[in-house]
C-alpha positions as CSV (number, residue, x, y, z in Angstrom):
1,X,-1.3,-4.5,4.3
2,X,-3.7,-6.7,2.3
3,X,-5.8,-9.9,2.4
4,X,-7.0,-12.1,-0.4
5,X,-10.4,-13.8,0.1
6,X,-13.0,-15.7,-1.8
7,X,-16.3,-13.9,-1.1
8,X,-18.8,-16.6,0.0
9,X,-21.7,-14.5,-1.3
10,X,-20.6,-14.3,-4.9
11,X,-17.6,-16.6,-5.2
12,X,-15.3,-13.8,-6.5
13,X,-11.7,-13.6,-5.4
14,X,-11.2,-10.2,-3.8
15,X,-8.0,-8.4,-2.7
16,X,-8.6,-5.9,0.1
17,X,-5.9,-3.4,1.0
18,X,-5.3,-0.7,3.6
19,X,-2.5,1.8,3.7
20,X,-1.4,5.4,3.8
21,X,-3.5,7.7,1.7
22,X,-0.7,8.7,-0.7
23,X,0.0,5.0,-1.5
24,X,-3.7,4.0,-1.9
25,X,-4.7,7.1,-3.9
26,X,-1.9,6.4,-6.5
27,X,-3.2,2.9,-7.0
28,X,-6.8,3.8,-7.7
29,X,-8.3,2.8,-11.1
30,X,-8.7,5.5,-13.7
31,X,-12.5,5.1,-13.2
32,X,-12.2,6.1,-9.5
33,X,-9.8,8.9,-10.3
34,X,-12.3,10.3,-12.8
35,X,-15.1,10.4,-10.2
36,X,-14.3,14.0,-9.2
37,X,-17.2,14.3,-6.7
38,X,-15.9,11.2,-4.8
39,X,-12.3,12.2,-5.0
40,X,-13.1,15.8,-3.8
41,X,-14.9,14.4,-0.8
42,X,-12.0,12.0,0.0
43,X,-9.4,14.7,-0.3
44,X,-11.5,17.1,1.8
45,X,-11.8,14.4,4.5
46,X,-8.0,13.8,4.4
47,X,-7.2,17.5,4.6
48,X,-9.6,18.1,7.5
49,X,-8.3,15.0,9.4
50,X,-4.7,15.9,9.0
51,X,-5.4,19.5,10.2
52,X,-6.9,17.9,13.4
53,X,-3.8,15.7,13.8
54,X,-5.5,12.5,12.9
55,X,-3.6,9.7,11.1
56,X,-5.7,8.4,8.2
57,X,-5.6,5.1,6.3
58,X,-7.5,4.3,3.2
59,X,-9.0,1.0,2.1
60,X,-9.5,-0.5,-1.3
61,X,-10.7,-3.6,-3.0
62,X,-10.0,-5.3,-6.4
63,X,-11.7,-8.3,-7.9
64,X,-9.0,-10.6,-9.3
65,X,-9.6,-12.5,-12.5
66,X,-8.2,-16.0,-13.1
67,X,-5.0,-14.9,-14.7
68,X,-4.2,-12.4,-11.9
69,X,-4.9,-15.1,-9.3
70,X,-2.7,-17.6,-11.1
71,X,0.1,-15.0,-11.3
72,X,-0.3,-14.3,-7.6
73,X,-0.2,-17.9,-6.7
74,X,3.0,-18.4,-8.7
75,X,4.7,-15.5,-7.0
76,X,3.6,-16.8,-3.6
77,X,5.1,-20.2,-4.4
78,X,8.4,-18.6,-5.3
79,X,8.3,-16.5,-2.1
80,X,7.6,-19.5,0.1
């Protein structure tokens, strides 16, 4: 599930997503994946949560540049 918004504080177009941990983790940027301290904490949290029987969802955000936004709008027009 996702939402596309223009942030009123900085004017940037941002795509926010939420979803199953396996899906979100595979879509992380290489920069995030290389942050081993953060990734270890996330994986530990996910492991502990699943052991307790909790369902987890992760959230992510990407700032879209003009070309990505244009491509998205074109695909949206086709879908409509």
